[in-house]
N, C-alpha and C positions, 0 to 999 in steps of 0.2 A: 536449562530452561530456554525455549525458543524466544527470539527477539523479533517483535513485530513493529514496523513503522507504518502508521496509518495517516494518510494525507487527505483531508476533506475540508472544504471551506465552510461546511455547515457545523456550527457549534453543537446543534442538536445531535447530529450523527456522530460527532466525536464523543459526546457525553454518552450516547446510547451504547457504543461499542465498549467503552470502559465499564458501564453499568452491567452489560451482559457478561463481560469477563469476570467481574466480581460476583455476580449472581450465580453463574455457572461454575465458579471456582476454577477457571481455566488457568493453567500454569503457564503463563507467558508474560514476558516483559513487554508492555505496551507503551509505545511512544507516539503521541499524537501531534500532528502539525496542521496548521490551518492554510498552508500554501506550499506549493512545490519547492520554492526557493529555500524556505526554512528547512524543509526535509533534506534537500541536497546539501546545504551547509552543515547540518547535523551529521550527515554521512561522512563528509570530509573531515569534520572534527573528530569523529570516532577513529578514522584511519590515522590522523595525525597523532592521536594518543596511543596508537597501537592496538586499539580494540578491533574486534572482528566486525564485519558488516552484519546487519540484521539477517535473520533467516528468511524473512518475508517482508516485502513492502507492498502495500495496497494503496492505490490512489484513486480518488473519485474522478470519473470521466469528465464531468462538466464542472469547471471552476473558472471564475473570472480571471482574466489576464493570462493564465497558463493552464492547459488541460492536463489531466492525469496521463493521457497518452503521450504528450510531449515529454513529461518527466520520465516515463518508461523508456521512450526512444532514446533520451539522453543517457540514461543509465545503461542501456544495452550497448551503446557506442563506447562505453568506458570499461576497459578490462578489469578495473578494480572492483567492479560490482557484478561480475559474471556469476558468482556463486549464489547470489540472491535470487529467490523466487519472486517474481514480480506479477502483481495482479492489478486489474482495473475493476472498479465497482461503480454501479449506477442504479438508479431507479428504473432505468429503461430496459425493456426486454426486446428491443429492436435488434434484428439480425445484423443490420448495418453497424450498430454501435459495437456489438460483439466482434464483428469482423475487423473493424477499425482498431479496436484494442489489441487484438491478436496480431494484426499487421504491424503495430507499433513495437511489438516485442513482448507483450504480456504473456505469461505462462498460463494464466487463467482469467476468467471473467466472472464476476459475482454480481448478483442482483441484490439490491437493498430490500429489506434490512439484512445486514450481514449475520452470518451464522459461523461461529468459530470452526465447526466441523468442515466447512467448505474450504478452509485454507490451512488450518493447523492440524486437523485430523488426518489430512491426506498428504502428509509430509513425506 
C-alpha cells in the first residue's frame, strides 16, 4: 500500500483529503501534517526506526512561516529522500506558481481540490 505524506496548514484541506480517501476507498496510508517541520521530523523518525520513506509527499505551496517549496527544496538536497515523489499543491493556477514549485524540485504540481488520481494513480 502506498504511503502519502500531506502537508497543509488548512485543517479543512487536511480533513477533505482524508474524507475523499475514505469516500473513494483509495488504498493508501495517509499521514497529514499541519506544517513542514512536523512532516520533516516524522520523515526522520521513520528512517530512525528503519521504516521506508513515503512513496509521495505533497505540500501546500502557501503556508505561514515555511512554504511547501522550501520543504521540497530541503528534501531534494537530502539523499535520504531521493526515492520519494514530491509534489506541490495550491489553489493557484498561476504559471509562476507552477514554475516556482518545479524549480524547487517538485515532480508535479496539483491544483486544489486534490484528486487522488493526480498523484497515486500515476505512480
